[in-house]
C-alpha positions in Angstrom: 10.5 30.3 15.8 8.7 29.8 12.5 6.3 26.9 12.0 8.0 23.6 11.1 5.7 22.7 8.3 5.8 26.2 6.9 9.6 26.0 6.8 9.3 22.7 4.8 6.8 24.1 2.4 8.3 27.5 1.8 12.0 26.6 2.0 11.8 23.1 0.6 13.9 21.6 3.4 15.0 18.0 3.0 15.3 15.8 6.1 18.0 13.2 5.4 17.9 10.3 7.9 21.3 9.0 8.7 20.3 5.7 10.3 17.4 4.4 8.3 15.5 1.3 9.3 14.1 0.5 5.9 15.4 0.6 2.3 18.7 -0.2 0.6 20.9 1.5 3.2 19.2 0.1 6.3 21.8 -2.6 6.8 24.8 -0.9 5.1 27.7 -0.3 7.5 28.9 2.5 5.2 25.6 4.3 5.2 26.7 7.2 7.5 29.6 8.2 5.2 27.5 7.8 2.1 24.6 9.8 3.4 26.9 12.5 4.7 28.3 13.0 1.2 24.8 13.9 0.1 24.6 16.7 2.7 27.3 19.2 1.5 25.7 20.1 -1.9 22.2 20.4 -0.3 22.2 23.7 1.6 18.6 23.0 2.7 19.2 19.5 4.0 18.7 18.9 7.7 20.7 15.9 9.1 18.1 13.8 10.9 18.4 11.0 13.4 15.8 8.2 14.0 16.0 7.3 17.7 16.8 3.6 17.5 19.7 1.3 18.4 22.0 3.0 15.8 21.3 6.6 16.8 24.4 7.0 18.9 26.6 5.9 16.0 24.9 8.2 13.6 25.2 11.3 15.9 28.9 10.6 16.5 29.5 10.2 12.7 27.9 13.5 12.1 29.8 15.2 14.9 33.1 13.9 13.5 32.1 15.6 10.2 31.5 18.9 12.0 27.8 18.9 12.5 26.7 19.9 16.0 23.7 18.3 17.8 21.9 21.7 17.7 21.9 21.4 13.9 20.2 18.0 13.9 16.6 16.9 13.9 15.6 13.8 15.9 12.6 11.5 15.4 11.5 10.1 18.7 8.4 8.0 18.1 8.9 5.1 20.5 8.8 5.1 24.3 11.7 2.5 24.5 14.2 5.1 23.3 13.4 8.1 25.5 16.2 7.3 27.9 18.6 6.9 25.0 17.4 10.3 23.6 18.0 12.0 27.0 21.5 10.5 27.4 22.5 11.2 23.8 21.5 14.9 23.6 21.4 15.9 27.3 21.3 19.7 27.4 22.5 20.1 23.8 19.0 19.6 22.3 18.5 19.0 18.6 17.1 21.7 16.5 13.7 19.9 16.3 12.4 16.7 17.7 9.4 15.0 16.0 7.2 12.9 18.3 3.6 11.7 18.6 1.3 13.3 21.2 2.1 10.9 23.9 3.1 12.3 27.3 5.5 9.4 28.1 7.5 10.7 25.1 6.9 14.5 24.9 7.8 15.2 28.5 11.4 14.2 27.8 11.7 16.8 25.0 12.8 20.1 26.3 12.6 22.3 23.2 11.8 22.3 19.5 8.8 19.9 19.9 7.1 19.0 16.6 3.9 17.0 16.6 4.3 14.2 14.1 1.8 11.4 13.7 0.3 9.1 11.2 -3.1 10.6 10.3 -4.0 8.3 7.4 -6.6 5.6 8.0 -5.0 3.0 5.7 -7.2 0.2 4.3 -6.1 -3.3 3.2 -7.5 -2.8 -0.3 -8.3 0.3 -2.4 -11.8 -0.9 -2.8 -12.3 -0.8 1.0 -12.2 3.0 0.9 -15.7 2.9 -0.6 -16.9 2.0 2.9 -16.0 5.4 4.2 -15.2 7.7 1.3 -15.1 11.0 3.3 -13.4 11.0 6.7 -11.6 13.2 9.2 -7.8 13.6 8.7 -6.4 16.1 11.2 -6.9 19.4 13.0 -3.3 19.6 14.4 -2.7 22.8 12.3 -5.3 24.5 14.4 -4.2 23.5 17.9 -0.5 22.5 17.9 0.7 25.8 19.5 -1.9 25.6 22.3 -0.6 22.1 23.1 3.0 23.2 23.4 4.4 22.2 20.0 6.4 24.5 17.7 5.2 22.7 14.5 3.3 19.7 13.2 3.6 17.1 10.5 2.3 13.8 9.3 2.8 11.1 6.7 0.3 12.6 4.3 -1.8 10.1 2.3 0.9 7.5 2.4 0.8 6.5 6.0 3.6 5.3 8.2 4.0 1.7 6.9 6.8 1.3 4.4 6.1 -0.5 1.1 8.9 -0.7 -1.4 7.1 -2.6 -4.1 3.9 -2.2 -6.1 1.3 -4.3 -8.0 -1.5 -3.9 -10.4 -4.6 -3.0 -8.3 -8.2 -4.2 -8.7 -9.3 -0.7 -7.7 -7.7 2.7 -8.2 -8.1 5.2 -5.3 -7.3 8.9 -5.4 -6.9 10.4 -1.9 -7.5 14.1 -1.7 -7.0 16.1 1.5 -9.3 19.2 1.8 -10.4 21.8 4.3 -13.9 21.6 5.7 -16.0 24.6 6.8 -14.2 24.7 10.2 -10.8 24.5 8.5 -10.1 21.0 9.8 -8.5 18.7 7.3 -10.6 15.8 5.9 -9.6 13.3 3.2 -11.9 12.2 0.4 -11.2 8.8 -1.3 -12.3 8.7 -5.0 -12.5 5.1 -6.0 -13.0 3.4 -9.3 -16.1 1.2 -10.1 -14.8 -1.6 -12.3 -13.0 -3.4 -9.4 -13.5 -7.1 -10.3 -10.0 -7.7 -11.8 -6.7 -5.9 -12.5 -7.4 -5.2 -16.2 -7.4 -1.7 -17.7 -5.9 0.4 -14.9 -6.2 3.5 -17.0 -10.0 3.1 -17.2 -10.1 2.6 -13.4 -8.2 5.9 -13.0 -10.6 7.7 -15.2 -13.6 6.4 -13.2 -12.0 7.7 -10.0 -10.8 11.1 -11.4 -14.3 11.8 -12.9 -15.7 11.5 -9.4 -13.0 13.9 -8.2 -13.9 16.4 -10.9 -17.6 16.2 -10.0 -16.8 16.8 -6.3 -14.6 19.8 -7.2 -17.3 21.3 -9.5 -19.9 20.9 -6.7 -18.4 23.8 -4.7 -14.8 22.9 -3.7 -13.0 25.6 -5.6 -11.1 26.8 -2.4 -9.2 23.5 -2.5 -7.6 24.2 -5.9 -3.8 23.7 -6.0 -1.5 23.2 -9.0 -1.4 19.5 -8.4 -5.2 19.2 -8.1 -5.5 21.2 -11.4 -3.3 18.5 -13.1 -5.7 15.8 -11.9 -8.7 17.8 -13.1 -7.0 18.2 -16.5 -6.5 14.4 -16.7 -10.3 14.1 -16.1 -11.1 16.6 -18.8 -8.6 15.2 -21.3 -9.1 11.5 -20.6 -5.4 11.0 -20.0 -3.7 8.6 -17.6 -0.4 9.7 -15.8 0.4 6.3 -14.2 -0.1 5.2 -10.6 3.2 6.6 -9.1 2.4 10.1 -10.5 -1.2 10.0 -9.1 0.3 9.4 -5.6 2.9 12.2 -6.1 0.1 14.6 -7.2 -2.0 13.8 -4.1 1.0 14.5 -1.8 1.9 17.7 -3.7 -1.7 18.9 -3.3 -1.6 18.2 0.4 1.6 20.2 0.9 0.5 23.1 -1.2 -2.9 23.3 0.5 -1.5 23.3 4.0 1.1 25.9 2.9 -1.7 28.2 1.7 -3.4 27.8 5.0 -0.3 28.8 6.9 0.2 31.8 4.6 -3.4 32.8 5.2 -4.3 32.5 1.5 -6.8 29.7 1.7 -10.2 30.9 0.5 -13.5 30.5 2.3 
């Protein structure tokens, strides 16, 4: 079976959760039908179930629409739902099950185990990343098979906590995942300097992205991706893409970099 992350990167799979706990559809009784309507036109969409109190209803709704359990993906990240998981799927295991590396959870998963954890050390404020600008992120991509998993995944530089809103920051931080000399993943936080107030966010971004450019030019060419090149171009041109785009570029860079590692095309 091919690696789970590699499938996501190379085939652009979409995991559509049918019983979300956050967002506009989390308390909508018609969510199952609405979400299923999004499945048909998306040939690369994997129907996914979050193991919670609504998992049984979501699985039944999918089965009524003709989706078998073996076509589904389950997310089992809480010990309280392992019994429900076992009763719901039984011997008809889902295609993949995402779980953290906790034996109380993983020993209940018989096949399709995917290691899935929050690797991002989230800080309260962007300026707080100045206290530890360069830190370990993950080496799951090196050892997941040895530990009995068929794939691995994480929440990238977003983290697990859900935040629907946004606000003008005192500091701008650009989070860039990169491979160290041992091919473990680390994350570097490039943070602005003028962090006294929320004025002139574009200037704050330029302060941060100039640091990113200097770091890259100091011997990090193996980390280059199309998304990272866009950030470097903003540094050179003095342009500002907006905070949402900065986050998207950081995630795109992470995905492309890991995809290159799995393809064996990451440089030394």
